[in-house]
C-alpha positions in Angstrom: -29.6 7.7 8.2 -31.2 5.8 11.1 -34.7 7.2 11.0 -38.1 5.4 11.5 -37.9 4.2 7.9 -35.5 1.4 8.6 -36.4 -2.0 9.9 -34.5 -3.5 12.8 -32.4 -5.6 10.3 -31.6 -2.5 8.4 -30.5 -0.6 11.6 -28.3 -3.6 12.6 -26.7 -3.6 9.2 -25.8 0.1 9.4 -24.3 -0.2 12.8 -22.3 -3.3 12.0 -21.2 -2.0 8.7 -20.0 1.2 10.1 -17.9 -0.5 12.8 -16.4 -3.1 10.4 -15.5 -0.2 7.9 -14.0 1.7 10.7 -12.0 -1.3 11.8 -10.7 -1.9 8.3 -9.8 1.8 7.8 -8.0 1.8 11.1 -5.8 -1.2 10.0 -5.0 0.2 6.6 -2.0 1.9 5.5 -3.6 5.3 5.2 -3.4 5.8 9.0 0.3 4.8 9.1 0.5 3.2 12.4 4.0 1.6 12.9 4.5 -1.9 14.0 1.1 -3.1 12.5 1.0 -6.9 11.8 1.0 -7.8 8.2 -2.1 -9.9 8.7 -4.1 -6.8 9.8 -2.8 -4.9 7.0 -3.8 -7.4 4.4 -7.3 -7.8 6.0 -8.0 -4.1 5.9 -9.3 -3.9 2.3 -11.9 -6.7 2.7 -13.1 -5.2 6.0 -13.7 -1.8 4.2 -15.4 -3.4 1.4 -17.6 -5.7 3.6 -18.5 -2.7 5.8 -19.5 -0.5 2.6 -21.5 -3.4 1.3 -23.5 -3.8 4.6 -24.3 -0.1 4.7 -25.5 -0.1 1.1 -27.5 -3.2 1.7 -29.2 -1.8 4.6 -31.0 0.6 2.2 -33.1 -2.3 1.0 -34.7 -2.9 4.5 -37.2 -0.1 4.6 -40.7 -0.2 6.1 -43.7 0.0 4.0 -45.5 3.4 3.8 -48.2 2.4 6.1 -45.9 1.6 8.8 -44.4 4.9 9.3 -47.3 6.1 11.5 -46.9 3.4 14.1 
């Protein structure tokens, strides 16, 4: 996933997307943490969606074929 094919921007998008997705999943109802504030529960779905979109968007930041050797 994080090979030499990705540009620096693509790598940053993957890292941040995974962290945002993990935060959204942790605050969701699937985990079942008691006493979670309602604001965090309502923000979980947008965080999951934004994290997935960032990971998918990172696929468009690839180096050209001639840049693999360097």
